[in-house]
C-alpha positions as CSV (number, residue, x, y, z in Angstrom):
1,M,117.9,111.3,102.6
2,T,120.3,108.9,100.9
3,T,121.9,109.7,97.6
4,L,123.7,107.4,95.1
5,N,127.1,108.2,96.7
6,E,125.9,107.0,100.1
7,I,124.3,103.6,99.3
8,T,125.1,101.0,102.1
9,Y,122.6,98.2,101.3
10,V,122.8,95.5,98.6
11,D,119.1,96.0,97.8
12,W,118.2,99.5,96.8
13,Q,116.2,101.4,94.1
14,F,115.6,104.9,93.1
15,K,113.1,106.6,95.4
16,Q,109.8,107.3,93.7
17,N,109.0,111.0,93.2
18,S,112.4,112.1,94.3
19,I,115.3,113.2,92.1
20,G,118.7,111.8,93.0
21,E,117.5,109.9,96.1
22,V,117.5,106.2,96.7
23,A,115.3,103.9,98.9
24,E,117.2,101.3,100.8
25,G,116.6,99.1,103.8
26,V,113.1,99.4,105.2
27,D,112.3,102.2,102.8
28,D,113.1,99.9,99.9
29,I,110.8,97.2,101.2
30,N,108.0,99.7,101.8
31,Q,108.4,101.1,98.3
32,C,108.4,97.6,96.8
33,I,105.2,96.6,98.7
34,S,103.5,99.8,97.5
35,T,104.6,99.1,93.9
36,I,103.3,95.6,94.1
37,L,99.9,96.6,95.5
38,T,99.4,99.6,93.2
39,T,100.3,97.8,90.0
40,K,97.3,96.1,88.3
41,K,98.1,92.5,87.5
42,G,98.6,92.1,83.8
43,S,99.7,95.7,83.2
44,V,103.5,94.9,83.0
45,P,104.1,93.2,79.6
46,H,106.9,90.9,80.4
47,R,105.7,90.1,83.9
48,P,101.9,89.4,83.5
49,T,101.5,88.0,87.0
50,F,103.3,91.0,88.7
51,G,101.0,93.2,90.9
52,S,97.7,92.6,92.5
53,D,94.0,92.4,91.6
54,I,92.9,94.7,94.5
55,Y,91.2,97.1,92.1
56,K,88.7,94.3,91.1
57,Y,87.0,94.7,94.4
58,V,86.5,98.5,94.4
59,D,82.8,98.3,93.6
60,Y,82.0,95.3,95.8
61,P,80.0,95.7,99.1
62,I,82.4,96.4,101.9
63,N,81.8,93.1,103.7
64,E,82.8,91.2,100.5
65,A,85.6,93.6,99.4
66,I,87.7,93.7,102.5
67,P,88.4,89.9,102.8
68,N,89.2,89.8,99.0
69,I,91.5,92.8,99.3
70,I,93.4,91.2,102.2
71,R,93.7,88.0,100.3
72,E,95.0,89.7,97.2
73,A,97.5,91.8,99.2
74,T,98.8,88.7,101.1
75,D,99.1,86.6,97.9
76,A,100.8,89.4,95.9
77,I,103.3,90.3,98.6
78,G,104.1,86.7,99.3
79,L,104.8,86.0,95.7
80,W,106.8,89.2,94.9
81,E,108.5,90.4,98.1
82,T,110.3,87.3,99.3
83,R,112.6,89.2,101.8
84,I,109.8,89.5,104.3
85,S,107.1,87.4,106.1
86,V,103.7,89.0,106.3
87,N,102.4,89.0,109.9
88,S,99.0,90.7,109.2
89,V,97.1,92.6,106.6
90,S,94.2,94.9,107.3
91,A,92.1,97.0,105.0
92,E,89.8,100.0,105.4
93,I,87.5,101.5,102.8
94,S,86.4,105.1,102.8
95,E,84.5,107.1,100.3
96,T,87.6,108.1,98.3
97,N,90.2,105.4,98.8
98,I,91.3,102.0,100.1
99,T,93.9,101.8,102.8
100,V,95.9,98.6,103.2
101,K,98.1,98.1,106.2
102,I,100.7,95.4,106.2
103,E,102.7,94.3,109.3
104,W,105.8,92.3,108.3
105,T,109.1,90.8,109.5
106,L,112.3,90.9,107.6
107,N,113.3,87.2,107.2
108,E,117.1,87.5,107.8
109,S,117.2,90.0,110.7
110,R,113.8,89.8,112.3
111,T,113.4,93.5,111.9
112,K,109.7,94.4,112.0
113,G,108.0,97.0,109.8
114,I,104.6,98.4,108.9
115,T,103.7,99.5,105.5
116,Q,100.5,101.5,104.7
117,V,99.4,101.8,101.1
118,I,96.6,104.1,100.0
119,L,94.9,103.1,96.8
């Protein structure tokens, strides 16, 4: 748990659903990816292209939805999270949610990470 007094990274943000904690490093990137994928494109007034259109494909047949979800996730992350390179994106659809798994590499340090977002 990192607090405001202990920030060591240049890039950080307040941790979602936690009072007084911050997300930095890999946690910051994971939180950014989650925010990008869970924000509907057009829902942020001054940034109309921020987010993704993953939700458009909820009612599509699975064989059509999965490639579109992967494309939307790849495009949105590529546009809005420039600190990383996306290595792979996979998606699974269950009766109650969509799970998107992103494997990425941090551009400057070659640190690898995996982010899983449940929609």
